[in-house]
MDTraj code that builds the backbone (N, CA, C; nanometers):
import mdtraj as md
import numpy as np

residues = "MET HIS ARG GLN ARG ILE SER PRO ASN HIS LEU ASN SER ARG SER ASN PHE VAL GLU PRO GLN ARG ARG ASN ILE SER LEU ARG ASN GLU LEU LEU PHE LEU TYR PRO ILE MET TRP LEU ASN ALA LEU GLY ILE TYR THR GLY ARG TYR LEU ARG TYR ASN SER TRP ASP LEU LEU THR ASP PRO PHE GLN LEU LEU SER ASP ILE ALA GLY MET ILE ILE HIS PRO LEU ARG HIS GLN VAL ALA TRP ASP MET ILE LEU CYS PHE SER ILE LEU MET THR LEU MET TYR LEU MET MET LYS LYS VAL HIS LYS ALA LEU ILE".split()
xyz = np.array([
    [-2.7965, 5.0248, -2.2091],
    [-2.8429, 4.8915, -2.1809],
    [-2.8608, 4.8772, -2.0304],
    [-2.9699, 4.8185, -1.9901],
    [-3.0038, 4.8048, -1.8497],
    [-2.9529, 4.6704, -1.7976],
    [-2.8739, 4.6759, -1.6913],
    [-2.8234, 4.5543, -1.6280],
    [-2.9084, 4.5211, -1.5070],
    [-2.9415, 4.3961, -1.4965],
    [-3.0184, 4.3512, -1.3821],
    [-2.9226, 4.3141, -1.2703],
    [-2.9504, 4.3644, -1.1520],
    [-2.8660, 4.3327, -1.0371],
    [-2.9074, 4.1990, -0.9791],
    [-2.8071, 4.1181, -0.9473],
    [-2.8324, 3.9865, -0.8885],
    [-2.7886, 3.9919, -0.7437],
    [-2.8792, 3.9560, -0.6569],
    [-2.8458, 3.9591, -0.5148],
    [-2.7564, 3.8406, -0.4805],
    [-2.6738, 3.8553, -0.3758],
    [-2.5874, 3.7440, -0.3346],
    [-2.6664, 3.6197, -0.2954],
    [-2.7851, 3.6390, -0.2378],
    [-2.8660, 3.5233, -0.1995],
    [-2.9136, 3.4462, -0.3217],
    [-2.9352, 3.5189, -0.4299],
    [-2.9808, 3.4546, -0.5520],
    [-2.8721, 3.3637, -0.6097],
    [-2.7461, 3.4039, -0.5957],
    [-2.6357, 3.3236, -0.6480],
    [-2.6156, 3.1951, -0.5692],
    [-2.6471, 3.1992, -0.4402],
    [-2.6248, 3.0827, -0.3559],
    [-2.7420, 2.9856, -0.3535],
    [-2.8476, 3.0195, -0.4198],
    [-2.9656, 2.9350, -0.4175],
    [-2.9373, 2.8033, -0.4898],
    [-2.9716, 2.6955, -0.4253],
    [-2.9487, 2.5634, -0.4846],
    [-3.0397, 2.5390, -0.6034],
    [-3.1529, 2.6100, -0.6074],
    [-3.2466, 2.5874, -0.7170],
    [-3.1924, 2.6408, -0.8492],
    [-3.0904, 2.7252, -0.8450],
    [-3.0345, 2.7811, -0.9671],
    [-2.9359, 2.6876, -1.0349],
    [-2.8898, 2.5891, -0.9644],
    [-2.7927, 2.4963, -1.0197],
    [-2.8632, 2.3673, -1.0623],
    [-2.8133, 2.3113, -1.1671],
    [-2.8675, 2.1836, -1.2122],
    [-2.7976, 2.0746, -1.1332],
    [-2.8738, 2.0032, -1.0553],
    [-2.8168, 1.8953, -0.9754],
    [-2.8011, 1.7718, -1.0631],
    [-2.6903, 1.7028, -1.0494],
    [-2.6767, 1.5794, -1.1264],
    [-2.7808, 1.4781, -1.0816],
    [-2.8315, 1.4052, -1.1757],
    [-2.9323, 1.3070, -1.1425],
    [-2.8664, 1.1926, -1.0671],
    [-2.9153, 1.1678, -0.9498],
    [-2.8590, 1.0608, -0.8684],
    [-2.9313, 0.9322, -0.9000],
    [-2.8525, 0.8313, -0.9228],
    [-2.9100, 0.7009, -0.9524],
    [-2.9208, 0.6232, -0.8225],
    [-3.0334, 0.5644, -0.8038],
    [-3.0521, 0.4796, -0.6864],
    [-3.0130, 0.3383, -0.7228],
    [-2.8910, 0.3031, -0.6865],
    [-2.8396, 0.1701, -0.7140],
    [-2.8566, 0.0874, -0.5878],
    [-2.9117, -0.0296, -0.6037],
    [-2.9320, -0.1133, -0.4860],
    [-2.7959, -0.1570, -0.4307],
    [-2.7957, -0.1879, -0.3030],
    [-2.6726, -0.2310, -0.2369],
    [-2.6197, -0.3587, -0.3013],
    [-2.7091, -0.4469, -0.3404],
    [-2.6682, -0.5718, -0.4053],
    [-2.5943, -0.5442, -0.5351],
    [-2.6504, -0.4582, -0.6192],
    [-2.5859, -0.4255, -0.7460],
    [-2.4545, -0.3524, -0.7235],
    [-2.4525, -0.2659, -0.6235],
    [-2.3296, -0.1938, -0.5928],
    [-2.2191, -0.2903, -0.5490],
    [-2.2548, -0.3868, -0.4654],
    [-2.1558, -0.4842, -0.4196],
    [-2.1103, -0.5767, -0.5321],
    [-2.2002, -0.6080, -0.6248],
    [-2.1605, -0.6912, -0.7392],
    [-2.0561, -0.6215, -0.8256],
    [-2.0593, -0.4899, -0.8282],
    [-1.9588, -0.4133, -0.9016],
    [-1.8357, -0.3868, -0.8152],
    [-1.8588, -0.3513, -0.6888],
    [-1.7528, -0.3056, -0.6006],
    [-1.6617, -0.4176, -0.5513],
    [-1.7200, -0.5302, -0.5110],
    [-1.6384, -0.6330, -0.4465],
    [-1.5310, -0.6924, -0.5380],
    [-1.5597, -0.7221, -0.6650],
    [-1.4495, -0.7720, -0.7499],
    [-1.3335, -0.6733, -0.7630],
    [-1.3655, -0.5447, -0.7638],
    [-1.2589, -0.4438, -0.7694],
    [-1.1780, -0.4464, -0.6406],
    [-1.2459, -0.4554, -0.5275],
    [-1.1756, -0.4619, -0.3999],
    [-1.0954, -0.5913, -0.3879],
    [-1.1454, -0.7006, -0.4462],
    [-1.0717, -0.8265, -0.4444],
    [-0.9429, -0.8136, -0.5248],
    [-0.9498, -0.7486, -0.6403],
    [-0.8275, -0.7264, -0.7194],
    [-0.7300, -0.6355, -0.6453],
    [-0.7832, -0.5343, -0.5758],
    [-0.6968, -0.4491, -0.4935],
    [-0.6280, -0.5317, -0.3856],
    [-0.7031, -0.6205, -0.3220],
    [-0.6470, -0.7037, -0.2166],
    [-0.5405, -0.7981, -0.2725],
    [-0.5635, -0.8506, -0.3907],
    [-0.4628, -0.9358, -0.4548],
    [-0.3363, -0.8547, -0.4819],
    [-0.3526, -0.7310, -0.5254],
    [-0.2373, -0.6441, -0.5478],
    [-0.1630, -0.6126, -0.4192],
    [-0.2366, -0.5895, -0.3125],
    [-0.1727, -0.5641, -0.1832],
    [-0.0952, -0.6869, -0.1384],
    [-0.1558, -0.8043, -0.1541],
    [-0.0880, -0.9269, -0.1117],
    [0.0391, -0.9498, -0.1930],
    [0.0313, -0.9342, -0.3254],
    [0.1497, -0.9586, -0.4077],
    [0.2597, -0.8575, -0.3781],
    [0.2218, -0.7367, -0.3456],
    [0.3232, -0.6368, -0.3125],
    [0.3809, -0.6537, -0.1738],
    [0.2947, -0.6818, -0.0783],
    [0.3383, -0.6866, 0.0612],
    [0.4069, -0.8182, 0.0978],
    [0.3495, -0.9281, 0.0544],
    [0.4001, -1.0578, 0.0985],
    [0.4840, -1.1300, -0.0067],
    [0.4498, -1.1153, -0.1343],
    [0.5323, -1.1766, -0.2386],
    [0.6446, -1.0835, -0.2831],
    [0.6415, -0.9601, -0.2340],
    [0.7473, -0.8602, -0.2553],
    [0.7644, -0.8196, -0.4022],
    [0.6526, -0.8063, -0.4731],
    [0.6578, -0.7544, -0.6099],
    [0.6311, -0.6057, -0.6077],
    [0.6852, -0.5368, -0.7055],
    [0.6626, -0.3933, -0.7231],
    [0.5912, -0.3711, -0.8555],
    [0.5451, -0.2489, -0.8783],
    [0.4689, -0.2209, -0.9996],
    [0.5530, -0.2399, -1.1253],
    [0.6826, -0.2134, -1.1190],
    [0.7646, -0.2287, -1.2394],
    [0.7915, -0.3751, -1.2722],
    [0.7620, -0.4659, -1.1789],
    [0.7770, -0.6080, -1.2090],
    [0.6784, -0.6549, -1.3156],
    [0.5710, -0.5802, -1.3350],
    [0.4792, -0.6114, -1.4450],
    [0.5494, -0.5989, -1.5797],
    [0.6449, -0.5077, -1.5885],
    [0.7177, -0.4866, -1.7134],
    [0.8496, -0.5635, -1.7184],
    [0.9186, -0.5719, -1.6061],
    [1.0522, -0.6331, -1.6074],
    [1.0499, -0.7845, -1.5907],
    [0.9529, -0.8354, -1.5148],
    [0.9487, -0.9796, -1.4893],
    [0.8038, -1.0295, -1.4826],
    [0.7266, -1.0098, -1.5896],
    [0.5838, -1.0444, -1.5820],
    [0.5582, -1.1943, -1.5709],
    [0.6451, -1.2756, -1.6295],
    [0.6200, -1.4199, -1.6281],
    [0.6370, -1.4791, -1.4884],
    [0.7305, -1.4288, -1.4115],
    [0.7478, -1.4769, -1.2746],
    [0.6290, -1.4349, -1.1878],
    [0.5832, -1.3129, -1.2074],
    [0.4665, -1.2642, -1.1335],
    [0.3444, -1.3490, -1.1672],
    [0.3196, -1.3695, -1.2959],
    [0.2051, -1.4510, -1.3366],
    [0.2202, -1.5954, -1.2911],
    [0.3424, -1.6451, -1.2888],
    [0.3675, -1.7811, -1.2421],
    [0.3320, -1.7953, -1.0942],
    [0.3705, -1.6967, -1.0149],
    [0.3388, -1.7023, -0.8719],
    [0.1882, -1.6930, -0.8476],
    [0.1206, -1.6057, -0.9201],
    [-0.0245, -1.5930, -0.9040],
    [-0.0944, -1.7182, -0.9554],
    [-0.0477, -1.7729, -1.0683],
    [-0.1066, -1.8970, -1.1207],
    [-0.0857, -2.0121, -1.0230],
    [0.0289, -2.0165, -0.9581],
    [0.0532, -2.1195, -0.8576],
    [-0.0449, -2.1104, -0.7424],
    [-0.0782, -1.9884, -0.7041],
    [-0.1779, -1.9698, -0.5983],
    [-0.3154, -2.0170, -0.6440],
    [-0.3474, -1.9937, -0.7708],
    [-0.4783, -2.0339, -0.8222],
    [-0.4861, -2.1845, -0.8427],
    [-0.3795, -2.2426, -0.8950],
    [-0.3795, -2.3868, -0.9242],
    [-0.3768, -2.4697, -0.7961],
    [-0.3035, -2.4242, -0.6963],
    [-0.2909, -2.4972, -0.5694],
    [-0.3432, -2.4116, -0.4534],
    [-0.4747, -2.3926, -0.4464],
    [-0.5278, -2.3032, -0.3430],
    [-0.5073, -2.3537, -0.2006],
    [-0.5049, -2.4852, -0.1815],
    [-0.4871, -2.5361, -0.0457],
    [-0.3450, -2.5169, 0.0043],
    [-0.2487, -2.5132, -0.0851],
    [-0.1108, -2.4850, -0.0448],
    [-0.0936, -2.3386, -0.0058],
    [-0.1822, -2.2566, -0.0550],
    [-0.1723, -2.1119, -0.0314],
    [-0.2942, -2.0614, 0.0466],
    [-0.3394, -2.1405, 0.1419],
    [-0.4582, -2.1051, 0.2192],
    [-0.4406, -1.9721, 0.2933],
    [-0.3238, -1.9502, 0.3479],
    [-0.2984, -1.8243, 0.4201],
    [-0.3095, -1.7053, 0.3243],
    [-0.2596, -1.7225, 0.2038],
    [-0.2668, -1.6146, 0.1052],
    [-0.4119, -1.5812, 0.0728],
    [-0.4931, -1.6832, 0.0483],
    [-0.6337, -1.6582, 0.0151],
    [-0.7091, -1.5996, 0.1340],
    [-0.6740, -1.6419, 0.2547],
    [-0.7363, -1.5829, 0.3735],
    [-0.7019, -1.4347, 0.3857],
    [-0.5763, -1.4008, 0.3606],
    [-0.5356, -1.2600, 0.3674],
    [-0.6073, -1.1776, 0.2602],
    [-0.6150, -1.2305, 0.1389],
    [-0.6824, -1.1598, 0.0299],
    [-0.8298, -1.1403, 0.0631],
    [-0.8934, -1.2430, 0.1185],
    [-1.0336, -1.2326, 0.1586],
    [-1.0514, -1.1256, 0.2663],
    [-0.9654, -1.1283, 0.3675],
    [-0.9753, -1.0291, 0.4758],
    [-0.9515, -0.8873, 0.4250],
    [-0.8497, -0.8695, 0.3412],
    [-0.8234, -0.7365, 0.2858],
    [-0.9416, -0.6870, 0.2038],
    [-0.9982, -0.7739, 0.1213],
    [-1.1074, -0.7299, 0.0345],
    [-1.2322, -0.6946, 0.1147],
    [-1.2631, -0.7734, 0.2161],
    [-1.3784, -0.7420, 0.3015],
    [-1.3539, -0.6127, 0.3777],
    [-1.2349, -0.5972, 0.4317],
    [-1.2015, -0.4758, 0.5061],
    [-1.2140, -0.3514, 0.4178],
    [-1.1591, -0.3572, 0.2974],
    [-1.1663, -0.2405, 0.2093],
    [-1.3090, -0.2115, 0.1645],
    [-1.3882, -0.3168, 0.1427],
    [-1.5279, -0.2966, 0.1047],
    [-1.6053, -0.2306, 0.2179],
    [-1.5845, -0.2794, 0.3396],
    [-1.6532, -0.2189, 0.4541],
    [-1.6083, -0.0747, 0.4774],
    [-1.4802, -0.0489, 0.4602],
    [-1.4312, 0.0889, 0.4766],
    [-1.4930, 0.1804, 0.3711],
    [-1.5035, 0.1325, 0.2470],
    [-1.5648, 0.2133, 0.1415],
    [-1.7110, 0.2435, 0.1745],
    [-1.7862, 0.1405, 0.2143],
    [-1.9277, 0.1618, 0.2452],
    [-1.9452, 0.2545, 0.3644],
    [-1.8566, 0.2428, 0.4653],
    [-1.8645, 0.3310, 0.5805],
    [-1.8357, 0.4760, 0.5407],
    [-1.7329, 0.4962, 0.4600],
    [-1.6994, 0.6328, 0.4174],
    [-1.8092, 0.6909, 0.3296],
    [-1.8747, 0.6075, 0.2531],
    [-1.9863, 0.6546, 0.1704],
    [-2.1014, 0.7020, 0.2585],
    [-2.1300, 0.6269, 0.3662],
    [-2.2358, 0.6686, 0.4592],
    [-2.1993, 0.7982, 0.5310],
    [-2.0734, 0.8107, 0.5702],
    [-2.0279, 0.9337, 0.6353],
    [-2.0428, 1.0515, 0.5400],
    [-2.0057, 1.0312, 0.4155],
    [-2.0172, 1.1381, 0.3157],
    [-2.1620, 1.1796, 0.2967],
    [-2.2539, 1.0829, 0.2894],
    [-2.3958, 1.1155, 0.2743],
    [-2.4490, 1.1896, 0.3964],
    [-2.3995, 1.1527, 0.5149],
    [-2.4461, 1.2181, 0.6382],
    [-2.3980, 1.3622, 0.6460],
    [-2.2823, 1.3902, 0.5878],
    [-2.2279, 1.5266, 0.5940],
    [-2.2871, 1.6193, 0.4900],
    [-2.3469, 1.5634, 0.3877],
    [-2.4049, 1.6489, 0.2822],
    [-2.5395, 1.6988, 0.3203],
])
top = md.Topology()
chain = top.add_chain()
for i, resn in enumerate(residues, 1):
    res = top.add_residue(resn, chain, resSeq=i)
    for name in ("N", "CA", "C"):
        top.add_atom(name, md.element.get_by_symbol(name[0]), res)
traj = md.Trajectory(xyz[None], top)
């Protein structure tokens, strides 16, 4: 049986690999998906950092955690600093994500 020799350059050729189809998602659509996730992350950071909850509090004391978050939602003016922090965290994380995405595209 005759074996065909494959040159090393042939193995490294990008044309030999199937590239995943890249979807062109508009920035608006991307932000509509991304920002709510970053907002939830920011809410989690705030509850952990400032309200001093841990991940196991979801299981051990969920009603107190939900009560504190509901209090923030029901009385937003009493918790203006909390909402400002959550807004700042979410914007910061969104901008960091978009910046890292641009850096990644520039390096490829």
